[in-house]
N, C-alpha and C positions, 0 to 999 in steps of 0.2 A: 496663391498668396506670394510663392516666393517669383514664378513668373511676373506677375505685378511690380515686384518689389524691381526686378531688373527693366521692366517697363516704365517704371515713376522714375529711376534712375537715368534711363536714355532722354525720357522727356524734359528730365531736369538739366541734362547735357543742352538739349536742343533750346530749352528759355535762354541761354547764356550768349553774349556778343562773341565773335568771331575770337580764335585764340585757344591757348593752353587750359584747358580745363578740366575738371575731373568730378565726376557726381556721386556720392556713396550717400543710400539709402539703408534704413535699418528698421524693420518690422519688428517690436517686442511684444510679446505677449508674455507676464510672467506672476506668479501669485509668492507672498510670501506671509507665514503665520509666526508670529513671535508668540511665546509664554515664557510666564515667571511663575514662582512658587506654586506649581503645578497648575495654573490655570493660563488658559488664551489671555492675551492682553491687547494683542493687535492683528487684524488681516489686511493688507495691500492688496489690491490686483492693478496690473497695468497693460494695456492695450494702447499703442502709442508707434508713430511712426515720425523719423527724424529725416530731412534731407540736408546734406553737407554739401556745398559749393566750393569748390578749391580752384584758383586761380593763378596762373603764374605771369609773373611782370619782370622782365631782368632780373632774372634768378631770385625773386620775392616770392613767395607763395600767400597769397589771403585765403582767409575761409571766413564762410558764413553759413548759418543753419537756420530750420524753419520748423516748422512741425506742421504748416500750411501746405496743401500737395496743390493751390489751383497755379493756374497758368500766371497769373498776376504776383502770388506771390514768389512763385521759382523764378520768375524774371528780378524782383526785386531781390531776391537773397544773392542771384547771380551777380548783379550790379554792385553790391556792398562787397562781394568777395571781390570783385574787381577792383574796389574803389580801395579797399586795404591792400591790395598789392602793388597798387601804384603809389601809396600814400610811403609803404614801405621803403620803396625803390628811390622816391624822393628822397628822402629823410635819411636813410643809409648806403643810398647808391645801390648798383649792382650787387647780385648776392649769388652764391655758390650752386643754387638748384637749378639741375640742368633740363628737367622737363619732367613730366609725368612719362613712367616706365609703360612699354606693352607689357602688360601682364602674363602672357604664356599663357597654358592650359593646364589649371589647377585639377589636380587627381580629386577623386571622388574619397571619401571615407566612411566611417559607421558611427558618426558623431550624432545621427538623428534617430529619434522613437517616437514613433507615431502615439503610441497609450500615452507617454509621459506630455507630449504636444496637446493633449484634450485637458490639460492643468484641472484636473477634477479636484475641487476643495474636499470633497468627502475623504480622499486619499489621505489628503495631509492633517484632515480631524482625525482618522483611526490611526495615524501616525501618534499624533501627541495622545490620543487616549491609551495608546499600548504603554508610550514612554511616561506618563504619570503612573500608571498602573505598575512600573515593574521598578520606578524611585519609592512609590509606597513600599512597597515591598521590604525595602531597606532602609525605610525611616529618614528617606534623603527628600527634597524637594527637586524638582525639575524647572532648570531656564534654560533659554534656548531660542533655536531659529529651524522651521522648515520653510524649505523653495524651491520652486521649479521655475523653467524658464523654458521659451522657444524662441529664435531668435532666427530672423530671414535678414540675410545682410548682399546687398548688390553694389557693385562697381562698374560705371561706365567711364572711358574719358576719352578725350580728343584722339589721343593715341594708338586707340583702336582698342583697348581692354572693354571686354564685357563679362562679368563675371556674376555670378550668384552662389550662395550657400544659405545651408540652414543647418542649425545647431541645437539641443536640447541638452538641459543640465537638471542635475537633481542635488540638494545638499540638505542635511539636517547637522546639526549640531547639538550635543545636551552638556550643559554643566551640571552635576549633582551639585546640592550642598547641604552640610548636614548638621544636626543642630549644635554642633562644636563649632560650626563655622568653616572646617576643610571642604574641599570641594575637588571634584573631580571630572576630567574633559574627555568626551570622545566626538570626534566628527565622521562623516562620512560622506564624499562626494561622488557623483558616477553623470553619465550619460542619462542613465536612466531609472525613473521611482522604482522598478523592482528590485533594483540593486540596494535600496535602502529599507532598513529594519529597525523601527521606531522602539521594538521590545528591545533586541539587543546592544543597540546603542546606548541605552538608557540605563542595563544592568552593567555594560562596563564602568561608565561615568560614575554609576551609584558606588561598586564595588572599592573604587578610589576614594571617593570621598566618604566613607563606611570603614575603611582600613584602622583596624585596630592599634592602640597605641597612641601616648604622647608625644606631638614632635618632639624629634629631637633638632640642636640646634649644631651645624658646623660652623668652625673657624674660617676664615677667608683662606683662600691657598686652591692650589692644584689638586685634583681629584679624577681619576678614573670615571667615566660615566658611560651609563646607557641612555640612549635618546631615540625615544620614539619617532614613528615617521612624522608626525607633525613637527615636531622640533627638526629633526634633519632637513625637511623643505623648506623651514625657515630660514636656517645654514646657507640651503642649496639657491633658493630666489634670492640671498644676497650676490651669491655670487655672478649670476645670471646678469642683476643689475648692477654690481660694482666691476667687476671686471670682464664680462662676456658684450657690454654696450660699446657698438662699435663708434658712435661720436665719442666718447670718453675713451677711448683710445685714440682717436686721431689727435683729439687736444689734450692728451698726455695725462688723463686724469684716471687710467683704469689700472686695474691691479695687474693685467695681461702686457702692460707697456714692458718692452724689451725682455718679456718671459714666453715668447711665440716662441715653441719649439726645446722649451726647459721645463723641469718639472715642478710642479707647483701643489701637487697633492701625492696621497702614496698611490704605489703602483694599483692598488685595487680598484681605483677609484676611475670610472668611466661615465661622464657626462654628455647627455647630447640635449640638442633642441628637437623633438620625434612628433611634428604636428598630427600624424598619423597612427601614434601607438596604440596597442590595442587598450591601454586603459587609461587613458588621457582625455581632455577633452579637444577632441580634433579641431583644425580648421583648412580650409582650403586653400586660404589666401589672405593676404594681409590689408591695410587701409587704403593703399594704392595700387590694390587689385595683383599685384605677384604673387605667382604659385610659391606654394611654400613646401618644401622638402626638409630630410633629415639634416641636422648638420651637427656633426662632432664640434663636441667645445674642448674637452678633456679627454684624451685618450693616454689609458694606462698611466694617470698621474700626470701627463704630459700635455701641457695649455696646445692647442691645436688651433683655433678660429674664434674670433669675433662675429656679431652677428650685425647687420647692415640693413637700413631704410637704403631709400634715393640721397636724401641731403647726406649722408653719413659717408656713405661710399663715394659721392663727390667730393668731399673735404678730405679724406683719404687719397684720392687719385688714383693713377695707374691704371690696374685693370681690374679694380674693384667694385661688385656689382652689388644691388641690393640680393640681400637672400631671402626677404619677404616677412621683415620683420617692422613695417610701418604701424606705428599706433596710432597716429592722423594721419591725413593726407596732407603731403607735404614735409613729413616728419618735427616732431615734438622735440622743443628745447632741448630736453633733456638725452635723447637720443633713441634709438632702439635698444628692447629687449626681449629676450626668449619668452615666450607665454608658455611651451609645453616642452620644460624640462624634464628630463628621463634619466635619474641615477642608478645605474644597474646594480641590482642584489649580488649578494655574497653566498656563502654557503650556511651559515647558523639557523636553524629550523624557524628559532622565534626569539623574543626578548628575554626571555629564560634563559635561552642556551647562550646567548650574548652576558647574562651575568655571571656566568658560572666562573670566569677566571677571575673576577675582581674579590679580593677580601674585604675592601670597604672603599667603596665608590657611592655614587650619586645617580638615581632612575630619574631621568627626566621627561614627562610628558609632553608638555610643549614646550615654547617660550613664546612670551608677550611683551611687547611694545619696543621690541629691537629696533635699533636706530645706528647709523653709521656714526664714529668716531675719527676715524682717518681711514677716508673710502679706497685711496690707493692704496692700502694696508687692508682692505675689507674689514679691519677691526670694528668691532660693532660692542654695543651694549645692551642690556636686557634682562629680563628676569626669568625666573621659571617659576610656574604660574600651573593651579588646577591639578596634580599629582606629582608631587615632590617627593621622592622616597630613597630611604639610606638602603644601599646594598652591604652584607654581612656576609663575609665567606659564600659569596659566589650566590645568594638568595638578598629576596627583595625581605626586608624586616620589620621597619617601622615609618611613620610620614616623617618628611624633613620639612623644618621651615624653608620656606622659600628664599633662593638666595639669586645674587646678582652676577651675573657674568660681566667678563669686557675680554675676548679673546677676538682672535681673526677666524673669520668665516673659513679661510682658505687653509689657514693653518690647523685648524681642526681637521678638516678634510687629510690634510699629512697627516697627523697622527692618529686618521683611523685604523683600527687593528681588524675589524671583522664588520660584515654586514648582513643582514637578514637575506633570505633566500626570496621573499615574495615583497616586491616592493606594490605598493598602494598609493592611490591618488590620493592626493591629502590639498585641503584650500582653506581659506578664512572665511570664504562665502560672504564674504560685504560688497555686493554687487552694486556698491551704491552710483548714482546717475545713469546714463547710458550701460547696459546691461552687457557684460564682457567677461563671461564665467570664464575663470580659469585657474589652473592648478600645477602643481609638481607630483610627480611619478616616484616615490625615494621609499628605500627599503629603513627598519630601524637599524641602528649603528652604533658598536664601541670605539668610544675613543679613549685612550691611552691616558689622557688628560686635559680637563677643562680648567680654566682659570677664573675662580670666583672671585669677587671683588669685595662682596659685603653679602 
């Protein structure tokens, strides 16, 4: 099927009229099982192919997609892409896009697992049963999803690019909800289904939901915090979007503007985009077929690089080149973003050790509904959710009412006091539309203060 994807991409390329053209093919097979109140509620299977053709005309890129793979349909979608590029060039004038790049030679990775690619629904059913049993033992209801996917991607272009890749992903999240209404959340993401254990995931989630004691309420203010990996992943993800975006940097919207080579975080912060890191969901190339490679973004707290696709590199000019971060052929209007972020771990054994120095503070499982307030400052707002606790004299003592934070993501990294020793892959797992499973590899973190506004 992988060879078939490349064969289809090359056939689509051949159906296009002469000129600069790129064909991208995605074969997706995936399963999704949803559950609520410890009962299955939905089962969805996807087996689909999407062919996208992109055409360049006077520096403007037009794209069109189809699910039909006969020659007539491929010719029509190629004509539609060319018409879109020509219309853009007529209405807006010549653009900055220099043409599709030669992709280079992608390196291999360990992102495919043959057993996971079988997509056996019985495996998911067994995981759900284990989760339901674990939650029932604590008198807690299980809510969440289990999902697995197998994605084959091929890119062929008139510039000579010819690349194929195949990846699998596995995801499970459990939100345990106690009769009191309190909730606890745990998720696990991996390349292979064998790395998911529904029972242990549910036991951890149920333990948070059933934590004894009436929830305390803290007044708004600044408190020291311990953030589990899911909360850290949310913050680091916003740094990638708001600071490391090459188009935002070129247009003066990035938090790294005027800060490359300057300290933007604590010296213990080392953040990179590492597409072949052991614990990430690896990729061989981007949507334009450009080979991916490790890229340091923050080194020892100092801003080092931003990521580029072909379009953002052209806008920056000079010697800037694509770093393999195109989200769509021709570049997304928002710009490129890193999709394999890795934050290096520190010296703390676990979250309990991170809590020890805190006399009175907040333990945060995850952040929810975070949104930027002032993007260039990485100022975001959101709320804690599904497991917020009070830390007293170095230990977690009781639940807390969820709190709203309004703080800078980079500012929080700058106030990092210590990191856990074992980073793990975290993801929201909401792979809507064409599946592109991605996550962030991060450790838990202690921060000297986080600003809570309500």
